[in-house]
C-alpha positions in Angstrom: -66.0 -2.8 144.2 -64.0 0.2 145.3 -63.6 1.6 142.1 -67.0 1.1 141.2 -68.0 2.9 144.6 -65.7 6.2 143.1 -67.2 5.8 140.5 -70.7 6.4 141.8 -69.5 8.9 144.4 -67.7 10.7 141.2 -71.5 10.5 139.4 -73.4 11.7 142.5 -71.0 14.5 142.9 -70.9 16.0 139.6 -74.8 15.5 139.5 -75.2 17.6 142.7 -72.5 20.2 141.4 -74.3 20.8 137.9 -78.0 20.8 139.4 -78.1 22.1 142.7 -78.0 25.9 141.5 -80.8 25.2 139.2 -82.9 23.1 141.7 -81.8 25.9 144.0 -83.4 28.6 141.8 -86.6 26.7 141.2 -87.1 26.3 145.3 -86.9 30.1 145.6 -89.5 30.6 142.5 -91.8 28.5 143.4 -91.9 29.0 147.3 -95.2 29.7 148.4 -94.8 33.7 148.4 -94.0 33.7 144.6 -97.0 31.0 143.8 -100.3 33.6 143.4 -97.9 35.9 140.9 -97.0 32.7 139.0 -100.7 31.5 139.0 -102.1 35.3 138.1 -99.4 34.8 135.3 -100.8 31.6 134.0 -104.7 32.4 134.4 -103.9 35.9 132.3 -101.8 33.7 129.9 -104.5 31.0 129.9 -107.6 33.1 129.5 -105.6 35.8 127.1 -107.7 36.5 123.6 -105.0 35.1 121.6 -105.0 31.4 122.6 -108.7 31.7 122.2 -109.7 30.6 118.7 -112.3 32.2 116.6 -114.6 30.6 114.2 
């Protein structure tokens, strides 16, 4: 049982160690103060002429 708990702790530790910087970066980029810029870029990309099919 202790061996199983040790492996679970080890997996959680390495998962946190690997993905915490990525999660921290995403949290910073997607903060409310950055959201208008991201939304504006998304709208420009959505309504750009390259994406409109011309028949």
